[in-house]
N, C-alpha and C positions, 0 to 999 in steps of 0.2 A: 504493500500500500504506500509506503514511503516513497518508492521510486515513482509511482504514478502521480503523487501529489507534487513531487519535484518537477516532473514532466509538465504537469498542468501549469505550475507557476512559471516554468520556462517559456511555455507558449504565450502566456499573458505578457511576460516581459518582452518577448520578441515582437509581439503585436503592438505593444505600446511604443516600441522603438521603430515602428512603421514598417516592419517586415510584413509582406502580404500573408494573410491568414493561411493560405494554402501551403506556402513554403514553411511557415512556422510550425504548423501541425505535422507536415511531412518530415521535416528535419528532426524535430524532437521525437516523433514516433520512430523514425529510422534508427536514431542513436540509441533510444531506449530499448528498442527491440534487439539491437545488436548487443547491448549490455546484458539483456536477459537471456539471449541465446548465443548467437555468434555472428560474425561479420557476414559470412556466406548465407546464413539463414535470413538475415535482415535484407540483404540485396535480393535474394530469391523471393521473399515475401513481397517487397515493393514492386519488383518486375512483374510478378503474377497479378498483382492488383491493377497495375497500369494496363496490362493486356486484357484482363477480364473486363475492366470498366469500358475500354474502347470497343470491345466486341459484344457488350451486353445489349441485346435487342430491347429489353425493357426500358433502358435509359433513353431510347429515342423519343420517348414521350416528352422529355425536357425541351429539346430544340423545337419540336413541333408546336408545343404550347407557346413558346417564346415567339415563334414565327407567326402564329395566329394572332397574338397580341399586337405585334408590330404592324401586320396588315390591317387590323382593326383600327389602329391609330391612323394609318395612312388613309383609311376609308372615310374619315371625318364623322364617324358614328358618334363620337363624344358630343358634338354640337347638337345632334338630334335628341340624344338622351337629356341634355340640359334643357332643350326647348320644351320637351313634353313635361319634364318635372316642373319647370317654371310656369307652364300653362296652368297647372293645378295648384301650385303652392305659392307662386310669386306674389299674389295679392295680400298675403298675410304679413304681419310684422315679423321680420326675420325670414320671410318666405324664400328669398333668393338663396340664403345660406342653406335652408332646408332643401331647396331644389338641387343645390350643389351636392349635398350629401346623398340624396336619392340617385342623382345621376352618377356619382362616384360608385355607388353600389352596383348600378347597372353596367357601367364600364368595367368594373372589377370582375363582373361575372363572365366577361369575354376576353379580358386581357390577362388576368391572373397575376398582375404585377402591381404592387403598391406604388413603387416609384414612378412607373409609367402612368398610373392613374392620377397621382398628384401633379406630375409635370404637365400632363395633357389638360386636365380640368382647370389648372391655373390659367392657361391661355384662353380657355372658353369662358369661365365664370368670373374671373377677377375683373375684367373690363365692365361687365354688366353690373356687378355689385358696386363698383366705384361710381358708375353712372347714376345709380340711385342713392348715393350718399352713405353707403355702408362703411363702418369703421374698418380700418385695415386689420385690426386685431381679429374681429369676427370673420371677415372675408378670408383671410389667410388660414385661420384656424379651422374653418369648415372644410377647406380644401385639403389641408394637411391631415386632418382626422378622417375625412371621407376616403382619402387615399389609402389609409391602412386597411380598408376592407378588401383590397386587392389580393391579400395573401390568405384570406379566409373563404370568401365566397367562391365556389367552384366555377371553372377550373383554376386551381391555385398551384403555382410552381413550388411554393414552400411545402405544401402538403404532399406533392409528388416526391420532393427530396426526403421528407420525413418518412413517407411510405417505403422508399427505396432503402433508406438507412436501417429501418427497423423491420423490413419485410412484412409490413402491414398493408392490407388491401387498399389500394388507391381509390377504388370505387366507393368503398365504405367511408373513407376519409372525406371524399368529396361530398357525399350526401349528408354526412354528419355535420359539415360546415354550414349547411343551409339555414337551420334555425338560429345558431349563434350569430351568423352573418346578418340575418333579419333583425335580431335583437340589437346588434351593433348599430344598424341604421336607425332603429326606433330610439335607442338611448341617445344617439347623437342629435336627433331631432329635439329630444327633451333638453339637451345641453344648449341648443340654440334658443329655445324658449326661456330657459333660465337666464341666459345672457341678455336677451332683449327685455326681459322683465326687470333686470337690474339697471339696464341702460337702454331705454327705448330708442335713443338716437343712434344706437349701434346698428340697428337693422330696420330702417323705415319700410313701411308697406309699399309694394309696387303696384302696378296696374293690374286690374282683373281681366282675365281672358275669357271671352264668351265660349259657349259650348261648341260653336262652329270652329273656333280657333283651336280648342282642345282636341277635337276630333281630327283636325288636320295635323296637329302635332303627333297624335297617336299613330296616324298612318305613316308618319315619317320614320318610325322606329321598327318597321317591319323586318328590316335586316337583322336587328339585334335579336328580336324574338325568334326569327328563323334560325339564326346561328346558334343561339343558346339552346333552342329546342332540339336542334340536330345533335349537338354534342351531348347534352344531358339525357335527352330522350333515347339516343342510341346506346349510351353507356348503361342505362338502367333498364333497357328492354321496353321502354314505353312505346317505341315505334315498331315493336315486333308484332304487327298485325297485317292482315291482308289490305291492300296489295303491296305494302312497303317492306315488311320483314327485315328491319334493320336492328341489329344488336352489335355493339362494338365492345372491344376491350379498351382499356384506357389509352393504349398506344394508337389504336385505330380511331378512337374518338378524337384524339389530338390531330391525327392526320386529316380527318374529315373537317375538323374545325379550321385547320390551317388552309385547306383548299377552299372551304366556304368563304373564309375571310378574304382570300385572294380574289375569288370570283366577284364578291360583292364590291371590293375596291376597284376591280377592273371594269365592272359594268357601270360604275359611277363615273368612270373617266378620271379618277383621282390618282391613277398609277402611271408613271412614266418608266422608261427603262432605267433611268437614273434612280428613281425611287425603289424599284425592285432590287437593283444592285445594292443600294444602301441598306435595305431591309435584310437581304441575305448576308451582307457583311456584318451588320450588327448582331444578327442571330448567331453567326459563326463565332464572333468574339465573345458574346455573352455565354454561349454554350461552352466554349473552351475554358473560360474562367470558372464556370460552375463545375465542370469536370475536374479541373485542377484542384478546386477546393474539396470536391468529393473524394478524390484520391488521397489528398492529404489527410482528410478526416478518417478515412478507412485505415490508413497507415497508423495514425495516432490511436485509433480505436483498437487495433490489433495489439499495440504496445500496452494499452491500458488493461486489456483483457488478460494478456499473458502475465502481466504484473500482478493480477489478482485484485484490482480495485473494486469491481462490482461485488465480488464475494466478500471482500473486507468491509465494504460499506454495509452490506446486508448483515454481517455478523455484528458490526458495531451497533446497528439499529436494534438488533435483538438483545444485545447486552445492556444497552441503555434503557430498554423497556419502553421505547417510544411507540406510540400508536401509529398506524399507517397514515392517518390524517395529519398528525404532527410532522411526520417526515415530509408529506406533500407540502405542508405550509413552509417548511425550511427550503425545499427545492424551489418553490415559487418566489420566495424572498431572494434567493440567489439569482434567479432569472431577472427579477426586477432590478437588482443591483448591477448585474452584468449588462443589462440593457442601457444603463447610463453611460457605458464606455464602449460597447460593441454594437455593430450593426446586426440586423436580425439574422441573416443567413450564417454569419460567422458564429454567432451565439448558439444557434441551433446545432450546427455541425460540431461545435466544440463540446457541447454538454450532453446531447442526446445519447452518444455512445456510453457515457458514464451513468446517466440517470435512468435510462430505459430499462436495463436489466434489474435495477433496484426497484423501480416502480412496478413492473410486471410481477416481480417476485413477491411484492406486497399485496398482490391481488387486484391492482387497478387495471382497467380495460385499456389496451394500447390505442384504440381509436379515440377514446375519451381523453387520454393523456395527450395525444397528438393535437387535438383541438385546443386543449387547455394551454399547451405550449405555444401554439400559434396566437392565441388571444393575448398571452403575456408578451409575445413578440410584437404584436400590434401596439401594445402599450409602450414598448421601448422605442417604437418609431416616432413617437411624438413627445417623449420625455427628455428633459435636459440632462447632461450637456450635449449628448450626441444627437438624438432625435433626427434620424436620417431624412425623414419626410420633410421636416422643417428646413433642413439645409438645402434639399432639392428645391423646395418652394422658394427659398431665399435666392437661389441661383437663377430661377426663372423670373421672379418678380423684381428683385434687385433693390428697389427703393423702400423696402420695408425691413426694419431691423429684426434680427433673430429674437431679441428681447420682446418685441411687440408680438411676434408670432407665438412664442412660448407662453406669454401671459394670456393671450387669447385662447390658447388651446387647453388651458388648465381645466375648465369645466368638462371638456371632452374626455381627457384621460381619467378624470374623476368618475365619469359615467362608465368608463371601461373597467374601473375597479369594481363598480357595482355589478356590472355584467359578469365579470370573472367570479365574484362571490356567488352570484346566482347559478352559474354553471357548476361551481363546486358543490353547492348545496343541493342542486337538482340535476344529477347526471343524466336523467332521462331526456333532458332538453338536447343533449348531444346524441344519445344512443337510441332514441326512439325510431328515427328514420332508418338507421342501419339495421335495426332489428326486423324491419319489414322486408329487407332484401332476401 
């Protein structure tokens, strides 16, 4: 156990020294494995992992969902989502902020990326909210918080990575994220209402849209409904009836989603050859970086396992007489603290190999734990001092200070804490839909 803790500390130090997380975990894992076994054994283990990862068919789901999200972004679907949300909510006090959150939830459902959701919706929603006199704090906070939904509402790249790391069903993880994702949207709407109740000038009411305008806006999101229905419907067998008969594996669903997003963007005339090249290049670079982090995480995980950390933690818990829920509380506290200095994917890859065997050994459901981890990761995306979504938004908006964004986002992460407590108290909110599969 001592060797594992030293290795974990070494990774933290290297990351704080600005070494990429993939290399930090890979280097520490390789050296640690070599100390535990031999130099030849460590090199053989690392080589095998690199080959197995590059040849793993199941991992093709990652670049396909990334490709789908990028084509969706090029297709301009985010503007239509915002238009329909604004048509129904924009006339209320704080309505534009609420419309932003609902649109973020819809965009998240087809992009699977928090950073892409925050960056895209900032360009769509920020000008409108400024036009109607919204405060910069509420405007940016609603975008930053709404963007976090991208890693929970299916299809989610983070849930895919968790499923691959833990060998948990990706299909069950996706469907388990639906109710917590809907609760996230609902609680964020409450956060907006709390903000405008305290400061009515922060979110003035906008203009009311008549039912003809609302119906026109609804017709504009047909592509979103079609794409989401294709991916989710095929994944869960909802489309398995005459004359369609469509049932997909997660990888096939990702492929269909990527092709569907490409065709939608192409039919809208929003794709040029340059755009296609940029999408393919960005997909390649993002996938390569994710695979590098995955390989590093698996090397580090092998070291941690051979050093006996999971077994040592389980024995320590038994000796201390801690209940499973007390252990879970400690784990969540660690996640919240790590979220203040690590970005979400790094935190997930660094900790899941350590905590997952302990958590499942205590009898917790792996699907439930995956959703809880993602919700905690969502919180880390908008909490200081890192708050990656906040810094992405700052990079896009530019003229709003990070302090203003962090201050505005406080009610939102407070509501996230309430949602997390609810999911802990009522596991059925996560596990009910998977139980129907």
